[in-house]
C-alpha positions in Angstrom: -19.7 137.2 0.2 -19.1 135.2 3.3 -16.0 133.8 5.0 -15.6 130.0 4.9 -15.7 128.8 8.5 -14.4 125.3 7.9 -11.4 123.6 6.3 -11.3 122.9 2.6 -14.4 121.2 1.3 -14.2 117.5 1.7 -11.3 117.6 4.1 -11.5 117.3 8.0 -10.6 120.3 10.1 -6.8 120.5 10.5 -5.6 120.6 14.1 -2.9 123.1 15.2 0.5 121.9 13.9 3.4 123.0 11.7 1.0 124.1 8.9 -1.7 125.8 10.9 -1.7 128.6 13.4 -4.1 128.3 16.3 -6.5 131.1 17.3 -4.2 132.5 19.9 -1.2 132.7 17.5 -3.3 134.5 14.9 -4.4 137.1 17.5 -0.8 137.6 18.6 0.1 138.3 15.0 -2.6 140.9 14.8 -1.1 142.6 17.8 2.6 142.1 17.1 4.0 141.1 13.7 7.3 140.3 15.4 5.6 137.5 17.2 4.9 135.7 13.9 8.1 136.7 12.2 10.0 134.0 14.1 7.5 131.4 13.0 7.5 132.0 9.2 10.2 129.4 8.5 8.3 126.8 10.6 4.8 127.6 9.4 5.1 126.7 5.7 4.2 128.8 2.6 0.5 128.9 3.4 -1.1 128.2 6.8 -4.7 128.2 8.0 -5.4 130.6 10.9 -8.3 130.7 13.2 -9.8 134.2 13.6 -12.8 133.9 15.8 -15.1 131.2 14.3 -13.7 131.8 10.8 -10.8 130.1 8.9 -8.4 132.4 7.0 -5.3 131.5 5.0 -2.0 133.3 5.6 0.6 133.5 2.8 4.2 133.4 4.3 6.4 132.8 1.3 7.6 136.2 -0.1 7.5 135.1 -3.7 4.0 133.6 -3.3 2.9 136.7 -1.4 3.7 138.9 -4.4 1.9 136.4 -6.7 -1.2 136.4 -4.6 -1.1 140.2 -4.2 -1.0 140.8 -8.0 -3.3 138.1 -9.2 -6.5 140.0 -9.7 -8.3 137.2 -11.5 -8.1 134.8 -8.5 -8.0 137.2 -5.5 -10.3 140.1 -5.0 -9.4 143.2 -3.2 -11.3 144.1 0.1 -12.6 147.5 -1.2 -15.3 146.2 -3.5 -16.7 143.9 -0.8 -20.5 144.4 -0.5 -20.1 145.1 3.2 -18.2 148.3 2.4 -20.7 149.7 -0.2 -21.6 152.6 2.1 -18.0 153.7 2.1 -16.8 152.9 -1.4 -20.0 153.3 -3.5 -19.1 153.4 -7.2 -15.9 155.4 -6.8 -12.4 154.2 -7.6 -12.1 152.0 -4.4 -15.3 150.1 -5.2 -14.4 149.4 -8.8 -12.6 146.3 -10.2 -10.8 145.2 -13.3 -10.9 147.5 -16.4 -13.1 150.1 -14.7 -10.7 150.4 -11.8 -7.7 150.7 -14.1 -9.4 153.3 -16.3 -10.2 155.4 -13.2 -6.7 155.2 -12.0 -5.4 156.2 -15.4 -7.4 159.4 -15.1 -5.4 160.4 -12.0 -2.0 159.6 -13.4 -1.2 163.1 -14.9 -1.5 164.7 -11.5 1.4 162.6 -10.2 4.0 163.2 -12.9 7.6 163.9 -11.8 7.4 167.5 -12.9 4.5 168.1 -10.6 6.0 166.3 -7.7 9.1 168.5 -7.6 6.9 171.4 -6.6 5.4 169.6 -3.6 8.3 170.1 -1.2 8.1 173.9 -0.7 4.4 173.9 -0.5 4.4 171.1 2.0 7.0 172.9 4.1 5.0 176.2 4.1 1.7 174.4 4.9 3.2 172.3 7.6 4.5 175.5 9.3 1.1 177.1 9.2 -0.6 174.0 10.6 2.0 173.6 13.4 1.6 177.2 14.4 -1.9 176.4 15.8 -0.6 173.7 18.2 -0.7 174.8 21.8 2.6 174.5 23.7 1.3 174.5 27.3 -0.7 171.2 27.4 -0.3 167.6 26.2 -1.4 166.8 22.7 -3.0 163.6 21.4 -0.6 163.0 18.6 -2.9 160.6 16.8 -5.4 163.4 16.4 -2.8 166.2 15.7 -1.0 164.1 13.0 -4.4 163.4 11.4 -5.0 167.1 11.3 -1.6 167.7 9.7 -1.9 164.8 7.2 -5.4 165.9 6.1 -4.3 169.6 5.8 -1.3 168.7 3.7 -3.4 166.4 1.5 -6.1 168.9 0.8 -3.8 171.9 0.3 -0.9 170.3 -1.6 -2.5 167.5 -3.5 -6.2 168.5 -4.0 -5.5 172.2 -4.4 -8.1 173.2 -1.9 -8.6 174.3 1.7 -10.8 173.3 4.6 -11.9 175.7 7.4 -10.0 175.1 10.7 -13.2 173.8 12.3 -13.8 171.3 9.5 -10.2 170.2 9.6 -10.4 169.6 13.3 -13.6 167.6 12.9 -12.1 165.4 10.3 -9.0 164.8 12.4 -11.1 163.8 15.3 -13.4 161.6 13.2 -10.6 159.8 11.3 -10.1 157.1 14.0 -13.8 156.4 14.2 -14.2 156.2 10.5 -11.1 154.0 10.0 -12.1 151.7 12.8 -15.7 151.5 11.4 -14.4 150.5 8.0 -12.2 147.8 9.5 -14.9 146.4 11.7 -17.5 146.5 9.0 -15.3 144.3 6.8 -13.9 142.1 9.5 -17.3 141.3 11.1 -19.3 141.2 7.8 -20.0 137.4 8.2 -21.4 137.8 11.7 -24.5 139.7 12.9 -23.0 141.2 16.1 -21.5 144.4 14.8 -21.9 146.9 17.7 -24.7 149.3 17.0 -23.0 152.3 18.8 -20.0 151.8 16.6 -22.1 151.9 13.5 -23.9 155.1 14.6 -20.6 156.8 15.3 -19.2 155.7 12.0 -22.3 157.1 10.1 -21.8 160.4 11.8 -18.1 160.4 10.9 -19.0 159.6 7.3 -21.4 162.5 7.2 -18.7 164.9 8.4 -16.3 163.5 5.7 -18.9 164.1 3.0 -19.3 167.6 4.2 -15.6 168.1 4.0 -15.5 166.7 0.4 -18.2 169.2 -0.6 -16.0 171.9 0.9 -13.0 170.6 -1.0 -14.8 170.9 -4.3 -16.3 174.3 -3.5 -12.9 175.8 -2.6 -10.9 174.0 -5.3 -8.3 176.0 -7.1 -7.8 174.5 -10.5 -4.4 174.6 -12.2 -4.3 176.6 -15.4 -3.5 173.4 -17.4 -6.4 171.5 -15.8 -4.0 168.6 -14.8 -4.5 168.8 -11.1 -6.2 165.9 -9.4 -9.7 167.3 -8.8 -9.9 168.8 -12.3 -9.0 165.5 -13.8 -11.6 163.6 -11.9 -14.3 166.1 -12.7 -13.4 166.2 -16.4 -13.6 162.4 -16.6 -17.1 162.3 -15.2 -18.8 165.6 -15.9 -22.3 164.1 -16.0 -21.9 162.2 -12.7 -20.8 164.4 -9.8 -21.7 161.5 -7.4 -18.7 159.5 -8.7 -16.4 162.5 -8.2 -17.7 162.9 -4.7 -16.9 159.2 -3.9 -13.5 159.4 -5.5 -12.4 162.4 -3.5 -13.8 160.8 -0.4 -11.7 157.6 -1.1 -8.6 159.8 -1.7 -9.1 161.6 1.6 -9.6 158.3 3.6 -6.6 156.5 2.0 -4.3 159.5 1.9 -5.0 160.7 5.4 -4.8 157.1 6.8 -1.3 156.2 5.8 0.2 159.6 6.3 -1.4 160.2 9.7 -0.2 156.8 10.9 3.4 157.4 9.6 3.6 160.8 11.2 2.2 159.7 14.5 4.6 156.8 14.8 7.4 159.1 13.7 6.5 161.3 16.7 6.6 158.2 18.9 10.1 157.3 17.7 11.3 160.9 18.1 10.1 160.8 21.7 12.1 157.6 22.2 15.2 158.8 20.4 15.3 162.6 20.9 18.8 162.9 19.5 17.3 162.4 16.1 15.3 165.6 16.5 18.5 167.6 16.4 19.9 165.5 13.6 16.9 166.2 11.5 17.1 169.9 12.2 20.8 170.0 11.3 20.1 168.2 8.0 17.3 170.7 7.0 19.5 173.7 8.0 22.3 172.4 5.8 20.0 172.4 2.7 20.9 174.9 -0.1 17.7 176.8 0.4 16.1 176.1 3.8 12.8 177.7 2.7 12.4 175.3 -0.2 13.1 171.9 1.1 12.9 168.8 -1.2 12.8 165.2 -0.1 15.9 164.3 -2.1 17.8 166.9 0.1 16.8 165.0 3.2 18.3 161.5 3.3 18.1 161.2 7.0 14.4 162.3 7.1 13.7 159.9 4.2 15.5 157.1 6.1 13.6 157.9 9.3 10.2 157.6 7.4 11.3 154.3 5.8 12.3 152.8 9.2 9.0 154.0 10.8 7.2 152.2 7.9 9.2 149.1 8.4 8.3 148.8 12.1 4.9 150.4 12.1 3.5 150.2 8.6 0.5 148.4 7.3 1.0 144.9 8.9 -1.0 142.9 6.4 -3.0 143.1 3.3 -6.3 141.2 2.8 -7.6 139.4 -0.3 -10.6 137.1 -0.9 -10.6 134.2 -3.3 -12.9 134.5 -6.2 -12.9 130.8 -6.8 -11.3 127.7 -5.3 -7.5 127.7 -5.8 -4.4 125.8 -4.7 -1.5 127.9 -3.4 1.6 126.6 -1.7 0.2 123.1 -1.8 -2.9 124.2 0.2 -6.4 124.1 -1.2 -8.2 127.4 -0.5 -12.0 127.5 -1.0 -13.9 130.3 -2.8 -14.8 133.3 -0.7 -12.0 132.6 1.8 -10.0 135.4 3.4 -6.3 135.4 2.5 -3.9 137.5 4.5 -0.4 138.7 3.4 1.7 139.4 6.5 3.8 142.4 5.4 4.7 143.3 9.0 6.3 139.9 9.7 8.3 140.0 6.5 9.6 143.4 7.4 11.2 141.8 10.5 12.8 139.0 8.6 16.3 138.5 10.2 17.7 137.3 6.9 16.9 140.7 5.3 17.2 143.1 8.3 20.0 142.8 10.9 18.5 143.4 14.4 15.0 143.7 12.9 13.3 144.7 16.2 15.6 147.7 16.7 14.6 151.1 15.4 17.6 152.1 13.2 17.1 154.6 10.4 20.8 154.3 9.4 20.0 151.0 7.6 18.3 153.1 4.9 20.9 155.8 4.5 22.9 155.9 1.2 25.9 153.6 1.1 24.7 151.6 4.2 25.8 148.0 4.3 23.9 145.8 3.6 21.7 148.1 1.6 17.9 147.1 2.0 15.6 147.8 -1.0 12.8 150.3 -0.3 10.6 148.2 -2.6 10.8 145.4 0.0 8.8 147.5 2.4 5.6 147.2 0.3 4.6 150.4 2.0 1.9 151.2 -0.5 0.6 147.8 -1.4 1.3 145.9 -4.5 -0.3 144.8 -7.8 -3.3 146.5 -9.4 -4.1 148.2 -6.1 -0.8 149.8 -5.6 -1.4 153.3 -4.2 -1.6 155.8 -7.1 -0.4 158.6 -4.8 2.7 156.7 -3.5 5.2 159.1 -5.2 3.4 162.1 -3.8 3.6 160.6 -0.3 7.3 159.9 -0.7 7.8 163.6 -1.7 5.8 165.0 1.1 6.4 163.0 4.3 10.2 163.6 4.7 9.7 167.3 4.2 6.8 167.4 6.7 8.9 165.4 9.2 11.9 167.7 8.8 9.7 170.8 9.2 8.0 169.3 12.3 11.4 168.5 13.9 12.7 172.0 13.1 9.6 173.8 14.5 8.7 171.8 17.6 10.6 169.8 20.3 8.6 166.7 21.1 8.7 165.0 24.5 6.4 162.4 26.0 3.8 163.9 28.4 3.8 160.8 30.5 7.1 158.9 30.3 6.7 155.3 31.2 3.1 155.1 29.9 2.4 152.0 27.8 1.4 153.0 24.2 -1.2 150.8 22.6 -2.1 150.2 19.0 -5.5 151.1 17.5 -7.6 148.5 15.7 -8.1 150.5 12.5 -7.3 150.3 8.8 -3.7 151.3 9.6 -2.1 150.9 13.0 -1.8 154.2 14.9 -0.4 154.7 18.5 -3.2 154.9 21.0 -2.6 156.9 24.1 0.4 158.8 22.7 0.3 162.3 24.4 3.3 164.6 23.9 4.3 168.2 24.5 5.2 170.1 21.3 7.4 173.0 22.5 8.4 175.6 19.9 12.1 175.3 19.0 14.4 178.1 19.9 15.3 180.1 16.8 18.8 179.6 15.5 21.1 182.6 15.7 21.5 184.3 12.4 25.3 184.1 12.5 25.4 180.5 13.5 26.4 178.1 10.7 24.8 174.7 11.2 27.1 171.7 11.1 26.5 169.3 8.2 24.1 166.5 9.2 25.8 163.4 10.3 25.1 160.3 8.3 26.2 158.1 11.1 23.8 158.9 13.9 23.9 155.9 16.2 20.4 154.9 17.4 22.1 152.8 20.0 24.2 155.5 21.7 23.6 158.6 23.6 21.3 159.1 26.6 17.9 159.0 25.2 14.8 158.4 27.4 12.2 156.1 25.9 8.4 156.1 26.0 8.6 152.9 28.0 10.6 154.6 30.7 14.0 153.0 30.0 17.2 155.0 29.6 19.6 154.2 26.9 23.2 154.5 27.9 26.2 155.0 25.7 27.1 151.7 23.9 24.1 149.9 25.2 21.3 148.9 22.8 17.9 150.3 23.6 14.6 148.4 23.9 13.0 146.8 20.8 12.1 149.1 17.9 8.4 148.9 18.3 8.1 149.1 22.1 4.4 148.1 21.8 2.2 145.6 20.0 2.1 146.6 16.4 -0.2 145.5 13.7 -3.9 145.0 14.1 -5.2 146.2 10.7 -5.8 145.5 7.1 -4.2 147.6 4.4 -5.6 150.7 2.6 -5.2 151.5 -1.0 -7.2 152.6 -4.0 
């Protein structure tokens, strides 16, 4: 399936104007959703964008965006694209229609509410074990370390298995290569100049991932009722282990991608706003049982994760038209790429006051105005909505609170510009930090209850960009870097 490189059939190319974004503007959106957020009102519900020699179509109207994202009959998901067959195979990511829905239904019992309630304590214990291996005397690449943490939590707490420390480190190091390889394979599918070294590196990373999947299956600890995720997948395809292998591979890629990105950007924001580290510790220490944390006990940690997602989450989703269609008054040919700019919508000034400022308080209970978490579209939408979304919501706040309570994070090179990787999900490139073990709290010290009014605009907080926030003075923009060059994951 190729990308249409021209305007609609029978129509002349459209010059840049109020209903088309030129090549430079499209690239700026890839690098910074805030750049396009200011243009949504001017651009129209659907605009043509130039991405290299190809024409793509960008959906700007929120209602139309949801329609396009959920209409599986007209718009195909990127996963089943022939260019990605090496990655998806015949697993859940590469399926469509009824076959895809049936495979997702197999996984559903593993994510019931009763099972999710047990995730918090296991996530807390596993996070502590994984953090214990972090050296405190040298800078750490947080993109790699948070990939290791995300993969370890996914394998242990969701897949009921374990990886050897060596395998876990290999997968954490290979995640960026694999994610970037998938992105480039899809983005450059219509053109022959995909870099050969990148393809080779991606094949090596894929081989390491398959070895990890074999290890997951070999070390799997089934639940007595057989309703854990791996047991369900194996029971649904007992005669076809290849399908199970591809499904577990897809779950590892998708689950590790979004969680690693969220945790890495959370570290970035904790470095910019260090007063939140103490606030997160106080909140966890005020829980009824500090050894068995649950996400619902951590409103600040949950709000922090939601604000990280708003500023640094998946910047856009991608669809391809199955046939010619008319959307927003624009004719879109068959096989065309259609982008859904989630990142720009998350910076809509009509929905979020001061949208470029990092402010977790906007998500706290009883905040005014109260934004809807569903508006974040953190896990996609429609038939491809992430089946493990509820598990991620239960795990990430606990992991973040445990991280803040175990280690003090500070930038290794204050003032260094942090870039954004060109992968499936944006991750901070060049983010190195020291992770110093926290001083143990005295046994007779009673923590103060966590404040629900932590002001992200006050206190002296050094930022990654080298600025110093003074009391009463707003800090720099919430992202501090370009943010966005990726397409969304999901199964």
